[in-house]
C-alpha positions in Angstrom: 0.0 0.0 0.0 2.8 2.4 0.9 4.4 1.7 -2.5 1.2 2.6 -4.3 0.8 5.8 -2.2 4.3 6.8 -2.9 3.9 6.1 -6.6 0.7 8.3 -6.7 2.5 11.1 -4.9 5.3 10.9 -7.3 2.9 11.1 -10.3 1.1 14.2 -8.7 4.4 15.9 -8.0 5.8 15.3 -11.5 2.5 16.6 -13.0 2.7 19.7 -10.8 6.3 20.4 -11.8 5.4 19.9 -15.4 2.5 22.4 -15.2 4.6 24.8 -13.2 7.2 24.7 -15.9 4.6 25.4 -18.5 3.2 28.3 -16.5 6.7 29.7 -16.1 7.3 29.3 -19.8 4.0 31.0 -20.6 4.8 33.9 -18.3 8.2 34.3 -19.8 6.7 34.3 -23.3 4.1 36.9 -22.3 6.9 39.1 -20.8 8.9 38.8 -23.9 5.9 39.7 -26.0 5.1 42.7 -23.7 8.8 43.9 -24.1 8.6 43.6 -27.8 5.4 45.6 -27.9 6.9 48.3 -25.7 9.9 48.5 -28.0 7.6 48.7 -31.0 5.5 51.5 -29.5 8.7 53.4 -28.7 9.8 53.1 -32.3 6.3 54.3 -33.6 6.4 57.3 -31.2 10.0 58.1 -32.3 9.0 58.0 -36.0 5.9 60.1 -35.3 7.9 62.8 -33.5 10.5 62.9 -36.3 7.7 63.3 -38.8 6.2 66.1 -36.7 9.5 67.9 -36.4 9.9 67.6 -40.2 6.4 68.9 -40.8 7.0 71.9 -38.5 10.2 72.7 -40.4 8.5 72.4 -43.7 5.6 74.5 -42.6 7.9 77.5 -42.3 8.3 77.8 -46.0 6.0 75.3 -47.9 2.7 77.2 -47.6 1.7 79.2 -50.6 -1.6 80.5 -49.4 0.0 83.8 -48.3 0.9 84.5 -51.9 -2.8 84.1 -52.9 -3.6 86.7 -50.1 -1.3 89.2 -51.8 -3.2 88.4 -55.1 -6.6 89.5 -53.5 -8.3 92.5 -55.0 -7.9 95.6 -53.0 -11.4 95.7 -51.3 -11.0 92.1 -50.1 -7.5 92.7 -49.0 -8.6 95.8 -47.0 -11.4 93.8 -45.4 -8.9 91.2 -44.2 -5.8 93.2 -43.4 -7.3 96.8 -42.9 -4.8 98.5 -45.3 -4.6 98.7 -49.1 -2.1 96.7 -51.1 -0.2 99.9 -51.9 -0.1 100.8 -48.2 1.1 97.2 -47.5 4.1 97.7 -49.8 5.0 101.1 -48.1 4.7 99.4 -44.6 6.9 96.5 -45.7 9.4 99.1 -46.8 9.3 100.9 -43.4 9.8 97.6 -41.6 12.6 96.4 -43.8 14.4 99.8 -43.2 13.8 99.1 -39.5 15.6 95.8 -39.7 12.9 93.2 -40.6 14.6 90.4 -42.5 13.9 87.0 -44.0 16.4 85.5 -41.5 17.0 81.9 -40.4 16.1 80.6 -37.0 17.7 77.5 -35.5 18.4 76.1 -38.9 14.8 76.5 -40.2 14.3 77.9 -43.7 13.7 81.7 -43.8 10.2 83.1 -43.6 9.7 85.7 -46.3 9.3 89.3 -45.1 5.9 89.9 -46.9 4.6 86.8 -45.1 5.8 88.2 -41.7 4.0 91.5 -42.4 0.8 89.6 -43.3 1.0 87.6 -40.1 1.5 90.7 -38.1 -1.4 92.6 -39.7 -3.7 89.6 -39.3 -2.7 89.4 -35.6 -3.5 93.1 -35.1 -6.8 93.0 -37.2 -8.4 90.1 -35.4 -8.6 88.3 -32.0 -7.3 84.9 -33.2 -4.9 83.0 -31.0 -1.4 82.0 -32.2 -2.6 78.4 -32.9 -5.2 79.7 -35.3 -2.8 82.2 -36.9 -0.3 79.4 -37.4 -2.9 77.3 -39.1 -4.0 80.2 -41.2 -0.5 80.9 -42.6 0.8 77.3 -42.4 3.6 78.2 -40.0 4.5 76.8 -36.6 3.2 78.7 -33.6 6.7 79.7 -32.6 7.3 81.2 -36.1 4.1 83.2 -35.9 4.9 84.4 -32.4 8.4 85.5 -33.4 7.2 87.2 -36.5 4.6 89.3 -34.6 6.9 90.4 -31.8 9.8 91.2 -34.1 7.5 93.6 -36.0 6.1 95.0 -32.8 9.7 95.8 -31.6 10.5 97.5 -35.0 7.2 99.4 -34.9 8.1 100.7 -31.4 11.2 102.4 -32.8 9.4 103.8 -35.9 6.7 105.7 -33.9 7.7 109.2 -35.2 7.2 108.0 -38.7 3.5 107.3 -38.0 2.6 109.8 -35.1 3.9 113.4 -35.3 3.1 116.7 -33.7 2.3 119.6 -36.1 5.5 121.7 -36.5 5.7 125.3 -37.6 3.1 128.1 -37.5 1.7 127.1 -40.9 0.7 123.6 -39.9 -0.7 124.7 -36.6 -2.7 127.5 -38.2 -4.2 125.2 -40.8 -5.2 122.8 -38.0 -6.7 125.7 -35.9 -8.8 126.8 -39.0 -10.1 123.3 -39.5 -11.1 123.0 -35.8 -12.8 126.3 -35.9 -14.9 125.1 -38.9 -15.7 121.8 -37.1 -16.6 123.0 -33.7 -16.6 126.8 -33.6 -13.7 127.3 -31.2 -10.6 129.4 -32.1 -6.9 128.4 -31.7 -7.6 124.8 -31.1 -5.2 122.3 -32.7 -6.2 119.0 -31.1 -8.5 117.0 -28.7 -7.2 115.1 -25.8 -8.8 112.2 -24.0 -8.0 108.6 -22.7 -9.4 105.2 -23.3 -9.2 101.9 -21.5 -7.6 98.8 -23.1 -8.9 95.6 -21.3 -6.2 93.3 -20.0 -5.9 90.2 -17.8 -5.3 91.1 -14.1 -1.5 91.3 -13.7 0.2 89.2 -11.1 2.0 92.2 -9.8 0.0 95.2 -8.5 -3.1 93.8 -10.1 -5.6 95.9 -8.1 -3.9 99.1 -9.6 -5.2 98.1 -13.0 -8.8 97.7 -12.0 -10.8 100.8 -13.2 -14.0 102.3 -12.1 -15.9 99.8 -14.2 -14.3 97.0 -12.2 -12.2 95.4 -14.9 -8.4 95.5 -15.5 -7.1 97.9 -18.1 -4.2 99.9 -19.5 -4.8 103.6 -20.2 -4.1 105.1 -23.6 -3.9 108.8 -23.8 -4.3 110.2 -27.2 -4.3 113.7 -28.8 -5.9 113.8 -32.3 -6.3 116.3 -35.1 -9.6 117.2 -36.7 -9.4 114.2 -38.9 -9.1 111.9 -36.0 -5.4 111.2 -36.6 -3.2 110.8 -33.5 -0.6 113.5 -33.2 0.5 112.4 -29.7 0.1 109.1 -27.8 1.0 107.8 -24.4 0.2 104.4 -22.9 0.9 102.1 -20.0 -0.5 103.8 -17.0 -2.8 101.4 -14.9 -6.5 101.8 -15.4 -7.1 102.9 -11.8 -5.4 106.3 -12.6 -7.4 109.4 -13.3 -7.1 111.2 -16.7 -5.5 114.3 -15.1 -2.8 112.3 -13.2 -2.1 110.4 -16.4 -1.6 113.6 -18.3 0.8 115.0 -15.6 2.7 111.7 -15.9 3.1 111.9 -19.7 6.0 113.1 -21.7 3.7 115.6 -23.5 3.0 117.5 -20.2 6.8 118.1 -19.7 6.8 119.7 -23.2 3.4 121.3 -23.5 4.5 124.9 -23.5 7.0 124.3 -26.3 4.5 122.3 -28.3 1.4 124.5 -27.8 2.6 128.0 -28.0 -0.5 130.2 -28.2 -2.7 127.3 -29.3 -5.0 125.1 -27.2 -6.5 121.6 -26.9 -10.0 120.6 -26.2 -10.7 118.2 -23.3 -13.5 117.0 -21.0 -14.1 117.9 -17.4 -11.3 115.6 -16.2 -8.9 118.3 -17.3 -10.5 121.3 -15.5 -7.9 122.8 -13.2 -5.1 125.4 -13.1 -2.5 122.7 -14.0 -3.9 122.6 -17.6 -4.2 126.2 -18.9 -3.7 125.0 -22.4 -6.9 122.8 -22.4 -10.4 124.2 -23.2 -12.9 122.4 -21.0 -16.7 122.5 -20.4 -18.0 125.2 -18.1 -19.6 124.0 -14.9 -22.6 125.4 -13.1 -26.2 124.2 -12.4 -28.7 126.8 -13.5 -26.0 129.5 -13.6 -24.8 129.0 -17.2 -25.6 131.7 -19.8 -26.6 131.0 -23.4 -23.0 131.8 -24.4 -21.7 129.2 -21.8 -24.1 126.5 -23.1 -23.0 127.2 -26.7 -19.4 126.9 -25.5 -20.1 123.5 -23.9 -21.9 122.3 -27.0 -18.8 123.3 -29.1 -16.6 121.5 -26.7 -18.7 118.4 -26.8 -18.8 118.4 -30.6 -14.9 118.6 -30.7 -14.6 115.9 -28.0 -16.5 113.5 -30.1 -13.7 113.6 -32.6 -11.3 111.8 -30.3 -14.0 109.4 -29.0 -14.8 108.4 -32.5 -11.1 107.9 -33.3 -10.8 105.5 -30.3 -13.9 103.7 -31.4 -12.8 103.3 -35.0 -9.4 102.1 -33.9 -10.8 99.3 -31.7 -13.1 98.3 -34.5 -10.4 98.1 -37.1 -7.5 96.8 -35.0 -9.4 94.4 -32.9 -6.4 93.0 -31.0 -6.7 95.8 -28.6 -10.3 95.1 -27.6 -9.0 92.6 -25.1 -5.4 91.9 -24.5 -5.7 88.5 -22.6 -2.6 86.5 -21.8 -0.4 89.6 -22.5 2.0 91.2 -20.1 1.5 94.9 -19.5 4.8 95.8 -21.2 3.9 93.8 -24.3 0.4 95.3 -24.1 1.8 98.8 -24.4 3.7 97.9 -27.6 0.5 96.4 -29.1 -1.6 99.5 -28.2 1.0 101.9 -29.6 1.2 99.7 -32.7 -2.6 100.0 -33.1 -2.2 103.8 -32.9 0.5 103.9 -35.6 -1.6 101.6 -37.9 -4.7 103.7 -37.2 -2.9 106.7 -38.7 -1.2 104.8 -41.4 -4.4 103.2 -42.6 -6.3 106.5 -42.9 -8.0 106.5 -46.3 -8.2 102.6 -46.4 -12.0 102.7 -45.8 -13.5 99.5 -44.6 -17.0 99.1 -43.3 -17.2 97.6 -39.9 -19.2 94.4 -40.2 -20.4 94.8 -36.6 -21.3 98.4 -37.0 -22.3 99.2 -40.6 -23.7 102.6 -39.7 -20.6 103.7 -37.8 -18.4 102.5 -35.0 -19.5 103.4 -31.5 -17.7 106.2 -29.7 -15.3 105.3 -26.9 -16.9 106.6 -23.7 -14.5 107.6 -21.0 -14.7 105.6 -17.8 -12.2 107.7 -16.0 -13.6 111.1 -16.3 
């Protein structure tokens, strides 16, 4: 009996060992297959990444759509890029003189200068993000970003080519005559006001940028001629600051006696005060104003609408400055000033605002 039991145990043990060996072999096989699958996936990912890098490199120069944009008829080109094709060539010339080049970056093929200018104008004229811009122009996001900010840097240095103060008695006299026809006031050569450009709350001193309407903004101070062209601009002050304080902080205030001479500006009630003898403001008084005083206030209001309409047209045409989200204040200032320069440069390139076909709304002052 013991021999039979021992034989049975031996058979069971042998069977167990055999099954265990099979299980171990199966596990080893599965591990080998898993390792092979892992290596295969790594190879696939490596190939995909290589193809993506190659595509990004090719995207820099392979797209031809931008050449079709330059072939648009003038009305269509203005509708998309806000300036005429003739103005585009002039602007390209300015930027090339300022240092814009079709240069290489990290071994990538060069991006043509006209394409860089188109990318910049599209960025300024619309609210699209860089992902959408890169798709539109068939370039990488980094290439689109570099193009825009390179042009912004050059535009900052070219400010006097776009915004200039009237020089000499003749220019000022002509401007004063135009204003007298427009609003009935003598010796006026410009209208001053400020507007708010909405931004994301900055991490540093964020509350300083919150204006009376409870959103964060950067202030733009502008002085315009009778045609609504900027003749002086100043930007960068936090939105919480009052218009009068902004004027006192501006470079214009340091030079106003030299610039103004015997001439004056028009301004709203924010500029009432002895510090601004060169600004014609509304007269205050409840029930105590004469007919002449009321006519004066009407004339000032008529003149003030010129700068309000200029701000409104600029925000409608160069829509980037409607809301500068994900933009640092310093960069925001460059964008705002570039919009002012383009506003002047694009005068005459009439384009109907699709949102406001009967005229862009005036920009009301939230800081008066």
